[in-house]
N, C-alpha and C positions, 0 to 999 in steps of 0.2 A: 334693938329690933327696927326702929322708923329709918335708923341711921344708916344701917345695910341696905333697907330698901332704897334711900336716896343714894347711897353711894353706887348699886347697880344702876339706878337710873341714871345718873351722871355716866359712867361705862359705858353703858348702850347708847346714850346720847353723844357721847364723844367719839365714838365709833361711828354714829351718821353723819358729825362735822367734819369728819375728816374725811370721809368716804366722798361728803359733796365738794370738797377741798379738792381732794383729786380729781375728779370729774371735771370741776368746773374747770383747774391747771390745764387737764388736759385736750377740754374742749376750747379754751382758750390760746392754747400754744398750738394748737393742730387748725384750728381758725387761722391764726395770725399766719401762721406758714403757708397754708393754703392760699392765702392773700397776697403773700409776696411772690410766690410762685405762679401764682394766677396773672398777676399783674405782668412781673416782670419777666417771664419767660412764655408766658404764650401770649401778652396782651391783652388779656380779660379784663373787664372790670365789672364786677360781678355786683351787682346793687343786690343790696342789704347784709352785705356782709359784714361790714364793720359795725351794724344795729347788734347784731348775733356778739360780738365780741364783746358789747359796751354791755351786756345783758350776764354774760357768763362773769365777764369783769367786777358788775356788781355785787352777784353775788359771792365772786370767790375771794373781794374785800372785805365783804360784811362777814360771811362763814370764817376767815381769817381772824377778825377781831375778836369775835366769840372764842374760838379756839384758843386765844390768848387771854380772854377774861376765865374760858374756865380753868387754865392752869395757871393764873396769876402772874401773867408773863408780859402784863402790859407794859405801856410805858411809866415807869416811876422814879421821882426824885428821892430818895434814902437818907439823905445827907445828916436829917435831923435823925432818924430811924437806927440808923449804925452809930449814932453817938450816944443814944440812950444806953444809960446799963441799968437802972432798976428795971426789971420784968414789969411791974404794976405799970408805971408811966409807958412803958412801950406798949402794952398791951390797950390801956386808955388812948393812947394815942394811934393804934391801930384801928382801934374803934370810932373813933372818930373821920378817920380816913374813910371808914369802911361805912362812915353814916354821909360824908361829904358827896362819896362815889356814888350812893343810893338814892340822894335826893336830884345828882346832875343826870343820873340815868334815867332817873322818874320823867325830867323835864322833856331830856331827849325820847323819849318813849309820848309823851303830849306832842313835841314837834311832829316827831316821825307820823302818829298819829291824823293829826291835822293835814301833813302834806298829803299822805294816802286818802283820805277821805276828800279833800279839794280834788284829789287827780281822779276821784270814781265819780264826783260830781261833773265836771268838766272834764272829758273823756279826752284825750289827746294818745296820736299814735306817730310812731315813727314813720317817715317818709318813705321810705323803701319797702319795708314788708309789713306795715300796717299792724304793728305790736303796739299793745297797748303802753301807757307809760306806766300804768300803775305795778306791772309786773316786777321790772327794776325796782321799782318803789319800794315795793311790795319788801325784799332782803332787808333794805333800811329799818322798816317797822320789826321783821324777825331779829335783827340784831339788836336794835333798841330793847326791846322786848328780853331777850337772853343775855344782853349785858346788865340788863337791871336785876334778873332774876339773881344770876352771878353776883352781885353785889348785893342786892338781898341775904344769899347766903354767907357771903364775907362777913356781915353784918352780924348775922345769926350766930356764924360759929366765935366772934369773937367776945358778944355778951354771953356766949356760955359758957365760952373757955374752952371750945373742944379744941381750938388753933389759934393758944393765945400768943405763939410766936411766931412770926410771919418769915418764911425762908428770904433772906439778906443772902444775895451770893457777895456782895463788898464785904461782908463781916468774914469769909472764909480768909481771903488773902488779906484781910487788916492785922496789922500787928498793932499791940498794945505800946504806947512809947511814953510810958508813965515809969 
């Protein structure tokens, strides 16, 4: 029952992440296109446009990192993992990786929290549109919390054995040479 609830929440959150990535991508591309057309065709210099592009870019990158974490498609080095044949050792290895990832993302949450609170205490703004810098910094906080929650999910699933066999793409194309 609770696993189904978490699965449905994850599906809805995934839809929101995909929608945010699409909106950020469209805004980023549209603003960049407008910037190029305005500058090189019409000779206009629009103040603050690069700031908006930076804002949408930050959110796009951070939402993209969350999407990768959600799908377990972030960068991995799976040389050792593909070499392990015993399922129990592979499961212990995956639990260790999940625990290390959880600790590192927890540290990332701490650092992003410190950065965000520092930015709120000493407010700074962009020069053109006076956008508070805590707005793009909040994207980093959002991504760090989300990635650590997905790391917690992976660790719990590994410990309870819900997903003991991680998806290894290299295994599908690898031939045993023994």
